[in-house]
N, C-alpha and C positions, 0 to 999 in steps of 0.2 A: 503494498499500501504504503511504501513509502514514495518506491521512486514512483507514484501516479503522481502524490503531488507534488515530487521536481519539475516534474512534467510540465501541471498544470502552472507550475510559476516558473516553470522556463517558456513554456508560451505567453506567459498572460509578460511577462519579461519583455518579449522581444518586440509585442503586437504596439514597446512604444509608448501602451497606450498607463496617464494615470492613475491613479488605484479612485481619483477625484472624477475621473471621467467614467472610468466602469462602472463606478457607486452611479454616478447618474442618468448614463441609458438606462442599468437598471432598476433606479427609482432607487435605493438600496441609501442602507449608512456608509460610506467608509470601514467602518469599525465594521460592515457584517463583512464584508468583500473581506477583511482582513482575513479576520475569522476563517472565512473557507479556508483561505490559502495558506490556514494553519491549519485544518483540521485532516488529519491525514483516512477519515472516513466521509471527506465527500460524496453527496450520495451526486447522481447519473444526472438528474433535474440539474444543481448546484452549478457543472458540470457544466454539461447543458450550457447555458444560463453565459459565465463567462465566456464558452466563446463563440459564440450570436454577439457581443459582447468587444470583444474584442476582434471579432471577422477571422476568427477560426476554427474548425473543423475536427474539433476531436474524435473523430470514427477515425482517422488517421492513427492517432496513437491508439489508443482502443479499445478492441474488436465489438468488444460488448455494448458499446456505442453507437451502432453500424445501427441505420433501421430503427433506432430507438427514437421513443414522439416527449416533446417538453411542451409547457403553455409558458407565452408568454403576453401578453397584455391581450389578454382575455380570445388566441391565437392559438394554434397550436403546429407546431415542429416540426418536423422532421431533422435531426444529426446528420450533414454532411451532403441532406440540400439547400440549394442557393437562398436564402435567405433575400431576407429587408435590410443591409448588412448598416448597420448605424448608421444612423445620416440621415440615409436613404429616406425620400418623404411616395408620397399617393402622388403619381400624376397629373387628380385636381388640384393639390397642396400647391405642388410645384406653377401650376402655369395660377393660379392666384398670388405665388408668391411673383413671380416671373411682371406679372401686372401692376404688383404693389415696388419694384424697382419698378415700373419703368413707367410711375404716378410720380414717383419718389423721383430722379431723374431729369421730370417736369420741373417739378415745386424746386429741385436745386438751380437747375438754367433757367428760370423767373427769380430769385432769389439770389441768385446771377447778372442780370439784365437790370436790375432795383440797382446793387449794388452799384455799377460802372452810373447808372441814372446819378447815384446820391455822389457819388467822387466826380465824376464830372460838374457839377453842380458848387462843389464844395471848393471842386481848381475855378471855377467863373467867381463867386468873393470871393474870394485871395486874390484873382488880378485886379476883381474893379475894386479891394481896400489899397492894393498898392499901388 
């Protein structure tokens, strides 16, 4: 079991994800993640969840996880299947975010235009004072 825990910790370290980021993805506390990473009898569900959070398929390392199903955010996943990896979003959400970014770009452009007008006005005022 210790070898299993060492492999899990190695994969988490290799992922270069901070514990705080893993905890955020899984909606858990950092202490919970640290406890998991120190538990030599970590359950398959928790191993699968860690794999989900770091974008790693632990069934590569552990044969007993091949085809194993686990639940996350009210959905069921199978270890080894392509997951909506951390940070991925649904197409509808992506379209909404893209629209929001475009709207913000337009607002920013309008603000730049207003700033340019204000700068020109200030320059004219300064010229008039001289």
